[in-house]
N, C-alpha and C positions, 0 to 999 in steps of 0.2 A: 262268484258274485258275493258282495258284502251285505251284511245285515247292519243297517244304520238306524240308530234311535236318537231322536231329539227329545231330551228330557223335559225341557221347559221353553218351548219355542214361542209362546204367545206374545210376551213383551216385545221381542224383536219383530215378530211377524203376526200381527193381529188379523191379517187377511189381506194386506195390501202389498205383500211381497211373495215370492214363490220359493219353495224348496224343490221344485221339480228337477232342476239340473242334477240333483243327487241320485235321482231314480236310474240314471244310466249306469250307476255303479252297483246297484242291487236293490234290495227291498228297503223302503224308508218308512218308519213309523214316527210320527210327530205327536208328542203330547204337549198340551198347553202348559201343564204343570205336573210335577211329580212329587207326592208327599214322601217323606223319609222312608216309610214302611214299604213303599212300592218300588223303590230304586232297583234293588237286586232283581226283583221279579221281572221288571221291565227290560233290563239289559243283560239278563242271565246268559243268553246265547248270542248277543251282539258282539261284533268285533270293532265297530266304530260308533262312538257316542259323542253327542254334542250337548253341552250344558252351559247355562248362564249362571244361575245362582244355586242350582241343585248341587249339594256337596258330593264330591267323589273322594271317599276316604280310603285309607289303606285296607280296611276290612272289606269294603265294597269291591275293591280291586281283587282281593284274595278270593272273595265269593264268586267273582265273575271272571275266571281265567281266560275266557275267550276274547275279552276286550283288549285290543292291541293299540287303540288310538282314542284319546280324549281331546276334543276340540272345545276350547273355551269360547263362547259367544260374546266375548268382551275383551277389553285390554287386560283387565285384572284376572288373575287366575288363582287367587288365594283360597277358593273353595275346592281346589284340587290338591290332593297330597302329592306334591312333586317328588318328594324323596321316595315315597312308596312306588310311584310310577317309574322312576329311574331304576330302582331295585328290581322291579318286575318287568322291565323292558317295554313299558307302555309309552308310546309317543304322546306328547302334550303340546298343543299349539295355542296361540292366542291371536287376537286381531289388533295390532297396534295402530295408533294414530288415525282411526277412522273418523273420530268426532271432534277433531281439533277446532275446526271453524265453527261448528254448532255450539260447542261449549263456550268458546270465546265470545261468540255473539250473545249467548244466554247470560254470561257473566255481565255484559254490559246492559242487558235487559234488566237484570236485577238492580244494578246500579242506578239506571234511569228511573226505575219504579221508586227507589228510595228517594231520589232527587225530586220527582214530580208527582208520584202517586196518581199516575194516569188512570189506573183502574178505578180507584176510589172516586176521583172527580167525575169520571164518566157515569158511575153508578149514581152519584148525586144529581147529575144532570137528568138522567133517565128517571129519577124519582121526583123530579119537578123542582129541585132547588134553584136552578137557574131561572125557571119560569117565575118563581116567587121572589127572586133577587131584586132589590131596589137599585142596584148598581149594574153597570154593563158587564162586570166580571166579578169573581170572587175566588178565593182559594182557601182550602181547608188545612193545607200544610204549607210550611215554608218551601219556596222553590229554590233549588240549589243549582248554581252554575258551576260546571266542572273545569272550564278553561282556567289555566293558571294554577290549579290545585295539583297535589302530588299523589300519584298512583303507585302504591308499593306492592310488589309482587313477591310472594314467598314460594319459590320453586319456579325455575325458568326453563322447563321443558317445552315441548311444542305448543301446548295450550297456553302456558304462561307467556311465551313469546308472542302468540297471536293476540292475546288479551292486551299485552303491552302495545302492540301496533294499533289497536283500536283506541286505547287510552291516549296515545300520542296524537291520533287523528282528532281527538277532542280537545287538543291543546293542553294536555296534562303533562307535567314532568313525571318521568318514569324512573323509579328506583327498583332494584331487585336484590333479593338475597337468595343465593344458591351455593352449590359446592364450589363453583369456580365462575369466573367471568367469561362472558360469551361475546363473540362478534355479532352485532345486531344491525339490521337495516334501518334503525331509527335511533334517536338519542336515548340512552338509558344508562343509569349509574349503578354499578355493583357496590354493595355496601353490607355492613354487618346487620344482623337481625336487630340489634339495639337501635342502630341509627335509622333503619327502615321504620320501626315501630314509632320512634319519636318524631319523625319528619312527615309521615304520610297522612294525608287527608282520607285516603281510601286504601284499605289493605285487602288484597285479594289472594286467597289461598289456591295454589296450583301445584303443590308438592305431593308426592306419593305418601301413603301411610306406612310408616316404619316405626321401629322402637324410638328412634330419634325424633320423629315429628308428631307422635301421638300426643294429643293435648298440648301442642305447641302454643295454642291460645288458651291461656289459663289466667288465674288472678294476677300472677306476677307480670306476665306479658301485657295483659290489658292495662295494668297500672302504668306501663311505659308509653301507652298510646296517647295521642291528643284526645281531649275529652269530647270533642265533636267528630271523632273518627267514624268512618263507615267501614264495616267489616263484611266481606264477601266470601262465600265458600261454595265453590262448585267442584271441589275435589273429593274429599272424604269426610264424612261426619265426625269420626273420632279425632280428627285434627284439632277440634275445639272441645274444651270443657264446657258442656252446654249449661250447666248450672252456673258457672261463672259468667257466661255471656248473658244469661237471663238476669242475673243479679246486676250486672253492669248496665243493662238496658233499664231495669227498674230504678236504678240509682242515678240515671242520666249520665253515665260515663261513656256511653256510645250514642252517636246520632242514630245508628241503625244497624241491624244485622239482617243480611239477606243470604239465604242459602238454598241450595237444591238438594242437599244431602243432610242426613242426621245420623247419629251414632247407631241407632237401631232402625232397620227398614224391613217391613213397613213401620211407620212411626209408632212409638209406644204412647198409650193413652195418658201416661203420667210424665211425659216429657216436659221438662221445665220450660221449654221454648213455646209450648202451646199456651197461647194467651199472653205471652210476653209483649210488652209495649214496643212499638217501632221495630217489629220483627216480621219479615216477609219470608215465607217458606213455600217452596214448590216441590212436588213429589218425584224428585230424581229424574227429571225429563230433559235436562240440558243436552243429552246425547241423542234425543229421540226424534230428530227431524227425519222426514222420509228419505232425504238424500243421505244422511249419515247412517241410517239403518240399512239403506240399500248397499252402501260401501261395506258395512259390517257383514251383511249377508254374502256379498260377492267374495270377499276375502276369506270368510269362514268356509265357504263351499270350495274356493280355490285351494285352501289348506288341505282339505280332504282329498281332492284330486292329486295334489302334489305328494301326499303321503302314499296314496295308492300306486303312484308312479315311482315310488322309492326316492323322492326328493325331500330335502329338508327345507321347509318353508315356514317361517314364523314359529320355529320350534323353541319352546322354553325347556323342553326335556325330550 
């Protein structure tokens, strides 16, 4: 029987999902969160651990030789020292593509909020602004129609493709920049980054964070955009130079920036985006629909069962 420890299970499962299937494999201990100083203590005699954002370093693996499996409760696994795991014979898995539809939908929710400010108008109505209006309607922000505009996607993986499909449904022209052209079930044009930035009314980030893409949105690339462009980020915070985006918003060089991610999470109190005009921020929740979290849980647990049966499933090492 195995000893299984979940180091930071709360965000995935605040109580509306179940870890119970793991109990057939052995003892299961679930921690909502694990501070750095408690990691080794909590997994010292475990052979299977699951982690979302709690880091698993080389030293942690050296200090806990009983660990034979680390399951990332996410698609990304940058918090796990993969090189050390390989050297020490520790299996590592992730959960790919569980949130594609949820993140694509949320991307469009951010875009529609920029275009219509539904939340702000609703709050105004509830505060009595419509009751006091002398006209039958009013609007506090310009209303933006998407049909006929150009939606530019940087990074055309599964989420980028799903977002493009939704943009096409809105009647938008879709451009994309990626490592190579793709066969897609809707009209979309492969182009250079420079052409995408120059032609797009909406630019949506869907690429992974790499040395090549870090700060891909910076003063230079912002200067190549249309002055009334809308920038969306549901990928990774460090894809943008946040100070450059905040400056562009203040200077009127962007119609809006809407993001579900920031460079440091939880968000830093001194982030330049806090208080920036025409900036909409949400707390990294695009992935968090009940359906998406259920898929993540099912696959993560399935990965553990596969490992116990000697199968390679979603192995990154």
